C-alpha positions in Angstrom: 57.4 18.5 9.4 60.6 17.7 11.4 60.6 18.2 15.1 62.7 21.1 16.3 65.9 20.0 17.9 67.0 23.5 19.1 64.7 25.2 21.6 63.6 28.6 20.3 65.1 30.5 23.2 68.5 28.8 22.8 68.4 29.5 19.0 67.6 33.2 19.5 70.3 33.6 22.1 72.9 31.9 19.8 71.7 34.1 16.9 72.1 37.3 19.0 75.7 36.2 19.9 76.6 35.0 16.4 75.6 38.4 14.9 78.3 40.1 16.9 80.9 38.3 14.8 83.0 36.9 17.6 80.9 33.9 18.5 82.5 30.5 19.3 82.1 27.8 16.6 79.4 26.0 18.7 77.4 29.1 19.1 77.5 29.8 15.4 76.5 26.2 14.6 73.5 26.5 16.9 72.4 29.8 15.3 72.7 28.3 11.8 70.8 25.1 12.7 68.1 27.2 14.5 67.6 29.3 11.3 67.5 26.2 9.1 64.8 24.7 11.4 62.9 28.0 11.2 63.1 27.9 7.4 61.8 24.3 7.3 59.0 25.1 9.6 57.9 28.2 7.6 58.3 26.6 4.1 57.7 22.8 4.6 58.5 20.6 1.7 61.3 18.8 -0.1 61.8 20.7 -3.3 64.8 22.9 -2.3 67.8 21.8 -0.2 69.6 24.6 1.7 73.1 23.7 2.7 75.2 25.7 5.2 78.4 23.7 5.5 79.8 22.6 7.8 76.9 23.1 10.2 73.7 21.8 8.5 71.2 21.4 5.7 67.5 21.3 5.4 64.9 20.6 2.7 62.1 23.0 2.3 59.5 24.5 -0.1 56.5 22.5 -1.4 56.6 21.0 -4.9 58.1 18.0 -6.7 60.0 15.7 -4.4 63.3 14.1 -5.3 64.1 10.6 -3.9 67.7 9.8 -4.7 71.0 11.7 -5.2 71.5 15.4 -5.3 68.2 17.3 -5.4 67.6 19.4 -8.5 67.3 22.7 -6.5 70.2 23.4 -4.2 71.2 26.5 -2.3 74.6 26.7 -0.6 76.2 29.4 1.4 78.6 30.0 4.3 77.4 30.4 7.9 78.0 34.2 8.1 76.0 34.8 4.9 73.2 32.5 6.0 72.9 34.4 9.3 72.9 37.7 7.5 70.3 36.6 5.0 68.0 35.1 7.7 68.3 38.1 9.9 67.5 40.6 7.1 71.0 42.2 7.1 71.6 41.0 3.6 69.1 40.7 0.8 68.9 37.7 -1.6 69.8 39.7 -4.8 72.9 41.2 -3.3 74.1 37.8 -2.0 73.6 36.2 -5.4 75.3 39.2 -7.2 78.3 39.0 -4.9 78.5 35.2 -5.3 78.0 34.7 -1.5 75.2 32.2 -2.4 75.3 29.4 -4.9 71.9 28.5 -6.2 71.2 25.8 -8.9 67.9 24.7 -10.2 64.8 26.5 -11.4 63.2 26.8 -7.9 66.4 27.5 -5.9 65.6 30.8 -4.4 64.4 32.1 -1.1 62.9 35.4 -2.2 59.7 35.9 -0.1 60.9 33.6 2.6 63.6 35.8 4.0 64.2 37.3 6.4 63.3 34.6 8.9 63.8 36.8 12.0 63.7 40.6 12.5 66.6 41.9 14.6 
């Protein structure tokens, strides 16, 4: 498991500010990265890659490991959607139905892992 780079208190503070919608880019980046670290800690592994450009990506979920190139299971979304999903303000099915999340691969889903925090 990767070592946390963002202290939990800093991540929670950034998340609280980012949820207001008017947060500075650096605050939004910290919130996204904090939530990606939280996901990797709760679901360690290398089967699914979650990408939230331009701020970060993580690998998570136990199972088959890829070693080169693009992983077979990729989830990508924008920062606002990722924060809403992780905070429980948006559910996975709605995000997929509204095309706010792009998921490819047979294991590319986060149902049961979200929300990461309760606000």
